[in-house]
N, C-alpha and C positions, 0 to 999 in steps of 0.2 A: 427455408430459413432466410430471414432477412438479416443481412450483414451491412452495418453502416458503411457509407462510402469511404470515410476516413480509415476504417480498419482494413478495407480492401486495398487501399493505397499504400498503407504502411503496416503490413501484417507482422513483420519481424518485431517492431516496437511493441505491438500489443500482445504478441506471444510471449515476449520477454516479461512484460507486466503480469500476464496470466501466470507464468512460471514462478514469479516472485511470490504471488499470493498462494498458489497451490503448495509450493514447497514449505512456505511459512505456516500454512494451515496444518499440513501433515506433521511437521515438526512439533508444532504447538499441541496437537492432539495426542501424539504418541509419546512425548517426553513429559514425564510427570514431576519434574524437578522445578520448583518455582523460580529459582535463581536462573536456570537455563532458559525458562520460558521468558523471563525479562529480556534476556539477550536475543532470543528469537524475535520477539516483538520489536525490539530496537532495531535489529537488522532489517526486518521487513519495512519498518517505518522509514529508515534512512534510505533503503532501496527505492521505495515508493516516491519519496521526496526527490531523490536524484533523478528518477525516471521522469517525473513531472517537469522538473526544471529543464532537462534535456529535450523533452517533447515540445514544450512551449517555446523554448529557444529556437528549436529547429523550425517550428511553424512560424516564428517571428511575432508572436503575441505575448511574450513573457513580460508582465507588468507586476507592479507591486501588489495590486489587488488579487491577482492570480496566486502569488506566493502566499499571501495571507489566507486565502481560501484553502489552499492545500495544507497549510499549518493548522488551520482550525479543524479540518477533516482528520488530520493525524492526531491532534489533541483529543478529539472525541474518541477516536479508536483506541488511543492509549488508556483513557479513563475507563472505557468499557472493558478492555481486555485485562488490564493490570489490577483493577480494583474489584473485579468479579462481582457484578451486581447481583448475581444469582446465588451468592453464598449464604444469604439469609433464609433461603427456602430449604 
């Protein structure tokens, strides 16, 4: 298995990120209350954004363009998860 160099150098950061997504995924799948799901998605989004700011600040390449990129990724994820595009099927 090929593991990128950066992940080998900072495994704790990436394990933490993976845990954020795994826990968020399982909570989202197994909790069927729509209000609670909004809180779950919000928590994952804020954790992901916080992780990204920490990660890039530590690397020394935190710029406005990177913050905007992460915000756009988060916005896309929120739209996809909260507005359930598959509800019409």
